[in-house]
HTML snippet that shows the backbone in 3Dmol.js (N, CA, C, O; Angstrom):
<script src="https://3Dmol.org/build/3Dmol-min.js"></script>
<div id="view" style="width:600px;height:400px;position:relative"></div>
<script>
const pdb = `
ATOM      1  N   UNK A   1     -65.033 133.992  -8.354  1.00  0.00           N
ATOM      2  CA  UNK A   1     -63.683 133.474  -8.443  1.00  0.00           C
ATOM      3  C   UNK A   1     -63.298 132.981  -6.892  1.00  0.00           C
ATOM      4  O   UNK A   1     -62.957 131.845  -6.566  1.00  0.00           O
ATOM      5  N   UNK A   2     -63.408 133.842  -6.254  1.00  0.00           N
ATOM      6  CA  UNK A   2     -63.603 133.117  -4.803  1.00  0.00           C
ATOM      7  C   UNK A   2     -63.628 131.372  -4.500  1.00  0.00           C
ATOM      8  O   UNK A   2     -62.719 130.656  -4.082  1.00  0.00           O
ATOM      9  N   UNK A   3     -65.248 130.970  -4.947  1.00  0.00           N
ATOM     10  CA  UNK A   3     -65.777 129.779  -5.052  1.00  0.00           C
ATOM     11  C   UNK A   3     -64.800 129.016  -5.375  1.00  0.00           C
ATOM     12  O   UNK A   3     -64.316 128.148  -4.649  1.00  0.00           O
ATOM     13  N   UNK A   4     -64.426 129.318  -6.575  1.00  0.00           N
ATOM     14  CA  UNK A   4     -63.453 127.891  -7.066  1.00  0.00           C
ATOM     15  C   UNK A   4     -62.435 127.951  -6.648  1.00  0.00           C
ATOM     16  O   UNK A   4     -61.948 126.844  -6.876  1.00  0.00           O
ATOM     17  N   UNK A   5     -61.645 128.607  -6.095  1.00  0.00           N
ATOM     18  CA  UNK A   5     -60.477 128.910  -4.931  1.00  0.00           C
ATOM     19  C   UNK A   5     -60.940 127.747  -3.677  1.00  0.00           C
ATOM     20  O   UNK A   5     -60.053 126.990  -3.283  1.00  0.00           O
ATOM     21  N   UNK A   6     -62.426 127.620  -3.031  1.00  0.00           N
ATOM     22  CA  UNK A   6     -62.857 127.132  -1.996  1.00  0.00           C
ATOM     23  C   UNK A   6     -62.678 126.153  -2.478  1.00  0.00           C
ATOM     24  O   UNK A   6     -61.683 125.554  -2.070  1.00  0.00           O
ATOM     25  N   UNK A   7     -63.558 125.445  -3.625  1.00  0.00           N
ATOM     26  CA  UNK A   7     -63.657 124.315  -4.126  1.00  0.00           C
ATOM     27  C   UNK A   7     -62.598 123.603  -4.251  1.00  0.00           C
ATOM     28  O   UNK A   7     -62.562 122.403  -3.978  1.00  0.00           O
ATOM     29  N   UNK A   8     -61.412 124.425  -4.772  1.00  0.00           N
ATOM     30  CA  UNK A   8     -60.387 123.776  -5.073  1.00  0.00           C
ATOM     31  C   UNK A   8     -59.202 123.198  -3.830  1.00  0.00           C
ATOM     32  O   UNK A   8     -58.281 122.382  -3.807  1.00  0.00           O
ATOM     33  N   UNK A   9     -59.896 124.225  -2.793  1.00  0.00           N
ATOM     34  CA  UNK A   9     -58.586 123.875  -1.677  1.00  0.00           C
ATOM     35  C   UNK A   9     -59.508 122.468  -0.590  1.00  0.00           C
ATOM     36  O   UNK A   9     -59.026 121.649   0.193  1.00  0.00           O
ATOM     37  N   UNK A  10     -60.815 122.689  -0.975  1.00  0.00           N
ATOM     38  CA  UNK A  10     -61.762 121.680  -0.312  1.00  0.00           C
ATOM     39  C   UNK A  10     -61.535 119.911  -0.351  1.00  0.00           C
ATOM     40  O   UNK A  10     -61.453 119.032   0.506  1.00  0.00           O
ATOM     41  N   UNK A  11     -61.480 119.974  -2.091  1.00  0.00           N
ATOM     42  CA  UNK A  11     -61.255 119.014  -2.869  1.00  0.00           C
ATOM     43  C   UNK A  11     -59.481 118.371  -2.275  1.00  0.00           C
ATOM     44  O   UNK A  11     -59.123 117.304  -1.777  1.00  0.00           O
ATOM     45  N   UNK A  12     -58.838 119.480  -2.601  1.00  0.00           N
ATOM     46  CA  UNK A  12     -57.361 119.171  -2.015  1.00  0.00           C
ATOM     47  C   UNK A  12     -57.084 118.988  -1.085  1.00  0.00           C
ATOM     48  O   UNK A  12     -55.933 118.557  -1.011  1.00  0.00           O
ATOM     49  N   UNK A  13     -57.917 119.165   0.416  1.00  0.00           N
ATOM     50  CA  UNK A  13     -58.069 118.954   1.750  1.00  0.00           C
ATOM     51  C   UNK A  13     -58.147 117.220   1.426  1.00  0.00           C
ATOM     52  O   UNK A  13     -57.200 116.451   1.584  1.00  0.00           O
ATOM     53  N   UNK A  14     -59.300 116.902   1.015  1.00  0.00           N
ATOM     54  CA  UNK A  14     -60.178 115.314   0.413  1.00  0.00           C
ATOM     55  C   UNK A  14     -59.017 114.375  -0.167  1.00  0.00           C
ATOM     56  O   UNK A  14     -59.166 113.180   0.091  1.00  0.00           O
ATOM     57  N   UNK A  15     -58.101 114.661  -0.768  1.00  0.00           N
ATOM     58  CA  UNK A  15     -57.468 114.093  -0.913  1.00  0.00           C
ATOM     59  C   UNK A  15     -56.354 113.910  -0.398  1.00  0.00           C
ATOM     60  O   UNK A  15     -55.753 112.846  -0.245  1.00  0.00           O
ATOM     61  N   UNK A  16     -55.956 115.290  -0.027  1.00  0.00           N
ATOM     62  CA  UNK A  16     -54.778 115.106   0.864  1.00  0.00           C
ATOM     63  C   UNK A  16     -55.269 113.835   2.267  1.00  0.00           C
ATOM     64  O   UNK A  16     -54.590 112.853   2.565  1.00  0.00           O
ATOM     65  N   UNK A  17     -56.273 114.141   2.761  1.00  0.00           N
ATOM     66  CA  UNK A  17     -56.412 113.084   3.723  1.00  0.00           C
ATOM     67  C   UNK A  17     -56.106 111.250   3.575  1.00  0.00           C
ATOM     68  O   UNK A  17     -56.044 110.534   4.574  1.00  0.00           O
ATOM     69  N   UNK A  18     -55.976 110.832   2.449  1.00  0.00           N
ATOM     70  CA  UNK A  18     -55.866 109.470   1.744  1.00  0.00           C
ATOM     71  C   UNK A  18     -54.863 109.563   1.212  1.00  0.00           C
ATOM     72  O   UNK A  18     -54.285 108.477   1.158  1.00  0.00           O
ATOM     73  N   UNK A  19     -54.169 110.620   0.624  1.00  0.00           N
ATOM     74  CA  UNK A  19     -52.756 110.387  -0.451  1.00  0.00           C
ATOM     75  C   UNK A  19     -51.674 111.056   0.007  1.00  0.00           C
ATOM     76  O   UNK A  19     -51.969 112.023   0.710  1.00  0.00           O
ATOM     77  N   UNK A  20     -50.264 110.822  -0.194  1.00  0.00           N
ATOM     78  CA  UNK A  20     -49.223 111.289   0.414  1.00  0.00           C
ATOM     79  C   UNK A  20     -49.020 112.054  -0.568  1.00  0.00           C
ATOM     80  O   UNK A  20     -49.535 111.731  -1.638  1.00  0.00           O
ATOM     81  N   UNK A  21     -48.151 113.382  -0.487  1.00  0.00           N
ATOM     82  CA  UNK A  21     -47.533 113.981   0.625  1.00  0.00           C
ATOM     83  C   UNK A  21     -47.898 114.662   1.787  1.00  0.00           C
ATOM     84  O   UNK A  21     -47.100 115.065   2.634  1.00  0.00           O
ATOM     85  N   UNK A  22     -49.554 114.834   1.832  1.00  0.00           N
ATOM     86  CA  UNK A  22     -50.128 115.295   2.453  1.00  0.00           C
ATOM     87  C   UNK A  22     -50.937 116.181   2.416  1.00  0.00           C
ATOM     88  O   UNK A  22     -51.060 116.536   1.244  1.00  0.00           O
ATOM     89  N   UNK A  23     -51.869 117.007   3.386  1.00  0.00           N
ATOM     90  CA  UNK A  23     -52.980 118.066   3.454  1.00  0.00           C
ATOM     91  C   UNK A  23     -52.310 119.081   2.937  1.00  0.00           C
ATOM     92  O   UNK A  23     -53.117 119.590   2.159  1.00  0.00           O
ATOM     93  N   UNK A  24     -51.360 119.667   2.897  1.00  0.00           N
ATOM     94  CA  UNK A  24     -50.772 121.159   2.526  1.00  0.00           C
ATOM     95  C   UNK A  24     -50.337 120.945   0.788  1.00  0.00           C
ATOM     96  O   UNK A  24     -50.813 121.655  -0.098  1.00  0.00           O
ATOM     97  N   UNK A  25     -49.743 120.272   0.641  1.00  0.00           N
ATOM     98  CA  UNK A  25     -49.442 119.729  -0.421  1.00  0.00           C
ATOM     99  C   UNK A  25     -50.726 120.084  -1.694  1.00  0.00           C
ATOM    100  O   UNK A  25     -50.623 120.763  -2.716  1.00  0.00           O
ATOM    101  N   UNK A  26     -51.939 119.308  -1.131  1.00  0.00           N
ATOM    102  CA  UNK A  26     -52.947 118.897  -1.693  1.00  0.00           C
ATOM    103  C   UNK A  26     -53.817 120.035  -2.294  1.00  0.00           C
ATOM    104  O   UNK A  26     -54.363 120.221  -3.381  1.00  0.00           O
ATOM    105  N   UNK A  27     -53.713 120.715  -1.124  1.00  0.00           N
ATOM    106  CA  UNK A  27     -54.477 121.775  -0.580  1.00  0.00           C
ATOM    107  C   UNK A  27     -53.908 123.182  -1.709  1.00  0.00           C
ATOM    108  O   UNK A  27     -54.508 123.902  -2.507  1.00  0.00           O
ATOM    109  N   UNK A  28     -52.504 123.086  -1.274  1.00  0.00           N
ATOM    110  CA  UNK A  28     -52.056 124.576  -2.689  1.00  0.00           C
ATOM    111  C   UNK A  28     -52.318 124.024  -4.052  1.00  0.00           C
ATOM    112  O   UNK A  28     -52.562 124.854  -4.928  1.00  0.00           O
ATOM    113  N   UNK A  29     -52.304 122.058  -4.553  1.00  0.00           N
ATOM    114  CA  UNK A  29     -52.759 122.013  -6.040  1.00  0.00           C
ATOM    115  C   UNK A  29     -54.124 121.964  -5.957  1.00  0.00           C
ATOM    116  O   UNK A  29     -54.807 121.758  -6.959  1.00  0.00           O
ATOM    117  N   UNK A  30     -54.604 122.135  -4.851  1.00  0.00           N
ATOM    118  CA  UNK A  30     -56.348 122.281  -5.539  1.00  0.00           C
ATOM    119  C   UNK A  30     -56.304 124.107  -5.877  1.00  0.00           C
ATOM    120  O   UNK A  30     -56.882 124.456  -6.906  1.00  0.00           O
ATOM    121  N   UNK A  31     -55.772 124.979  -5.198  1.00  0.00           N
ATOM    122  CA  UNK A  31     -55.749 126.151  -5.273  1.00  0.00           C
ATOM    123  C   UNK A  31     -55.065 127.252  -6.604  1.00  0.00           C
ATOM    124  O   UNK A  31     -55.241 128.343  -7.147  1.00  0.00           O
ATOM    125  N   UNK A  32     -54.351 126.258  -6.613  1.00  0.00           N
ATOM    126  CA  UNK A  32     -53.716 126.439  -7.793  1.00  0.00           C
ATOM    127  C   UNK A  32     -54.640 125.836  -9.845  1.00  0.00           C
ATOM    128  O   UNK A  32     -54.715 126.218 -11.013  1.00  0.00           O
ATOM    129  N   UNK A  33     -55.197 124.438  -8.675  1.00  0.00           N
ATOM    130  CA  UNK A  33     -56.285 124.489  -9.989  1.00  0.00           C
ATOM    131  C   UNK A  33     -57.688 125.303 -10.129  1.00  0.00           C
ATOM    132  O   UNK A  33     -58.345 125.610 -11.124  1.00  0.00           O
ATOM    133  N   UNK A  34     -57.877 125.518  -8.813  1.00  0.00           N
ATOM    134  CA  UNK A  34     -59.145 126.550  -9.079  1.00  0.00           C
ATOM    135  C   UNK A  34     -58.658 127.899  -9.383  1.00  0.00           C
ATOM    136  O   UNK A  34     -59.619 128.657  -9.519  1.00  0.00           O
ATOM    137  N   UNK A  35     -57.474 128.514  -9.548  1.00  0.00           N
ATOM    138  CA  UNK A  35     -56.941 129.558 -10.222  1.00  0.00           C
ATOM    139  C   UNK A  35     -56.973 129.357 -11.804  1.00  0.00           C
ATOM    140  O   UNK A  35     -57.414 130.215 -12.569  1.00  0.00           O
ATOM    141  N   UNK A  36     -56.576 128.412 -12.114  1.00  0.00           N
ATOM    142  CA  UNK A  36     -56.372 127.866 -13.245  1.00  0.00           C
ATOM    143  C   UNK A  36     -57.875 127.953 -13.953  1.00  0.00           C
ATOM    144  O   UNK A  36     -58.234 128.559 -14.963  1.00  0.00           O
ATOM    145  N   UNK A  37     -58.630 127.090 -13.006  1.00  0.00           N
ATOM    146  CA  UNK A  37     -59.875 126.847 -13.694  1.00  0.00           C
ATOM    147  C   UNK A  37     -60.851 128.105 -14.261  1.00  0.00           C
ATOM    148  O   UNK A  37     -61.426 128.003 -15.344  1.00  0.00           O
ATOM    149  N   UNK A  38     -60.984 129.434 -13.312  1.00  0.00           N
ATOM    150  CA  UNK A  38     -60.813 130.831 -13.276  1.00  0.00           C
ATOM    151  C   UNK A  38     -60.592 131.507 -14.365  1.00  0.00           C
ATOM    152  O   UNK A  38     -61.399 132.187 -14.999  1.00  0.00           O
ATOM    153  N   UNK A  39     -59.050 131.235 -14.662  1.00  0.00           N
ATOM    154  CA  UNK A  39     -58.107 131.703 -16.257  1.00  0.00           C
ATOM    155  C   UNK A  39     -59.499 131.281 -17.112  1.00  0.00           C
ATOM    156  O   UNK A  39     -60.482 131.989 -17.333  1.00  0.00           O
ATOM    157  N   UNK A  40     -59.275 130.033 -17.473  1.00  0.00           N
ATOM    158  CA  UNK A  40     -59.824 128.812 -18.553  1.00  0.00           C
ATOM    159  C   UNK A  40     -61.433 129.324 -18.465  1.00  0.00           C
ATOM    160  O   UNK A  40     -62.184 128.937 -19.360  1.00  0.00           O
ATOM    161  N   UNK A  41     -61.888 130.063 -17.551  1.00  0.00           N
ATOM    162  CA  UNK A  41     -63.311 129.945 -17.723  1.00  0.00           C
ATOM    163  C   UNK A  41     -63.770 131.643 -18.139  1.00  0.00           C
ATOM    164  O   UNK A  41     -64.797 132.073 -18.664  1.00  0.00           O
ATOM    165  N   UNK A  42     -62.664 132.271 -17.705  1.00  0.00           N
ATOM    166  CA  UNK A  42     -62.850 134.361 -18.589  1.00  0.00           C
ATOM    167  C   UNK A  42     -62.287 133.947 -19.629  1.00  0.00           C
ATOM    168  O   UNK A  42     -62.957 134.333 -20.587  1.00  0.00           O
ATOM    169  N   UNK A  43     -60.899 133.027 -20.150  1.00  0.00           N
ATOM    170  CA  UNK A  43     -60.925 133.107 -21.627  1.00  0.00           C
ATOM    171  C   UNK A  43     -61.515 132.670 -22.216  1.00  0.00           C
ATOM    172  O   UNK A  43     -61.280 133.169 -23.316  1.00  0.00           O
ATOM    173  N   UNK A  44     -62.391 131.838 -22.332  1.00  0.00           N
ATOM    174  CA  UNK A  44     -63.801 131.212 -22.774  1.00  0.00           C
ATOM    175  C   UNK A  44     -64.744 132.092 -23.012  1.00  0.00           C
ATOM    176  O   UNK A  44     -65.521 131.950 -23.956  1.00  0.00           O
ATOM    177  N   UNK A  45     -64.797 133.217 -22.096  1.00  0.00           N
ATOM    178  CA  UNK A  45     -66.118 134.104 -21.815  1.00  0.00           C
ATOM    179  C   UNK A  45     -65.553 135.105 -23.374  1.00  0.00           C
ATOM    180  O   UNK A  45     -65.948 135.425 -24.495  1.00  0.00           O
ATOM    181  N   UNK A  46     -64.590 135.233 -22.611  1.00  0.00           N
ATOM    182  CA  UNK A  46     -64.157 136.664 -23.747  1.00  0.00           C
ATOM    183  C   UNK A  46     -63.743 136.354 -24.855  1.00  0.00           C
ATOM    184  O   UNK A  46     -63.334 137.264 -25.576  1.00  0.00           O
ATOM    185  N   UNK A  47     -63.715 134.911 -25.363  1.00  0.00           N
ATOM    186  CA  UNK A  47     -63.646 134.738 -26.748  1.00  0.00           C
ATOM    187  C   UNK A  47     -64.898 134.105 -27.342  1.00  0.00           C
ATOM    188  O   UNK A  47     -64.755 133.412 -28.349  1.00  0.00           O
ATOM    189  N   UNK A  48     -65.969 134.253 -26.882  1.00  0.00           N
ATOM    190  CA  UNK A  48     -67.377 133.881 -27.079  1.00  0.00           C
ATOM    191  C   UNK A  48     -68.063 132.731 -26.992  1.00  0.00           C
ATOM    192  O   UNK A  48     -69.026 132.366 -27.666  1.00  0.00           O
ATOM    193  N   UNK A  49     -67.327 132.010 -25.841  1.00  0.00           N
ATOM    194  CA  UNK A  49     -67.997 130.867 -25.257  1.00  0.00           C
ATOM    195  C   UNK A  49     -67.225 129.868 -26.146  1.00  0.00           C
ATOM    196  O   UNK A  49     -66.176 130.226 -26.682  1.00  0.00           O
ATOM    197  N   UNK A  50     -67.826 128.353 -26.351  1.00  0.00           N
ATOM    198  CA  UNK A  50     -67.546 127.321 -27.052  1.00  0.00           C
ATOM    199  C   UNK A  50     -66.965 127.519 -28.476  1.00  0.00           C
ATOM    200  O   UNK A  50     -66.758 128.670 -28.862  1.00  0.00           O
ATOM    201  N   UNK A  51     -66.716 126.556 -29.206  1.00  0.00           N
ATOM    202  CA  UNK A  51     -65.880 127.130 -30.591  1.00  0.00           C
ATOM    203  C   UNK A  51     -66.389 126.148 -31.353  1.00  0.00           C
ATOM    204  O   UNK A  51     -65.689 125.551 -32.172  1.00  0.00           O
ATOM    205  N   UNK A  52     -67.717 125.871 -31.152  1.00  0.00           N
ATOM    206  CA  UNK A  52     -68.465 124.949 -32.225  1.00  0.00           C
ATOM    207  C   UNK A  52     -68.407 125.557 -33.597  1.00  0.00           C
ATOM    208  O   UNK A  52     -68.932 124.982 -34.550  1.00  0.00           O
TER     209      UNK A  52
END
`;
const viewer = $3Dmol.createViewer("view");
viewer.addModel(pdb, "pdb");
viewer.setStyle({}, {cartoon: {color: "spectrum"}});
viewer.zoomTo();
viewer.render();
</script>
C-alpha cells in the first residue's frame, strides 16, 4: 500500500512543478489517488479478479 501512496505523491510533485496551484495541492491529490488505487485493487482482488 505504501508504495502506491509514494508513487501518487511523486507524480503529484512532478505535476505540481509545472501546473498551478502548486506542489502541495498536487501531492495531496496524488496521495488521494494512490489511496483510491489501493482500495480499487483490494476490491477487485476480493471480487475474484476481472469481471470477464
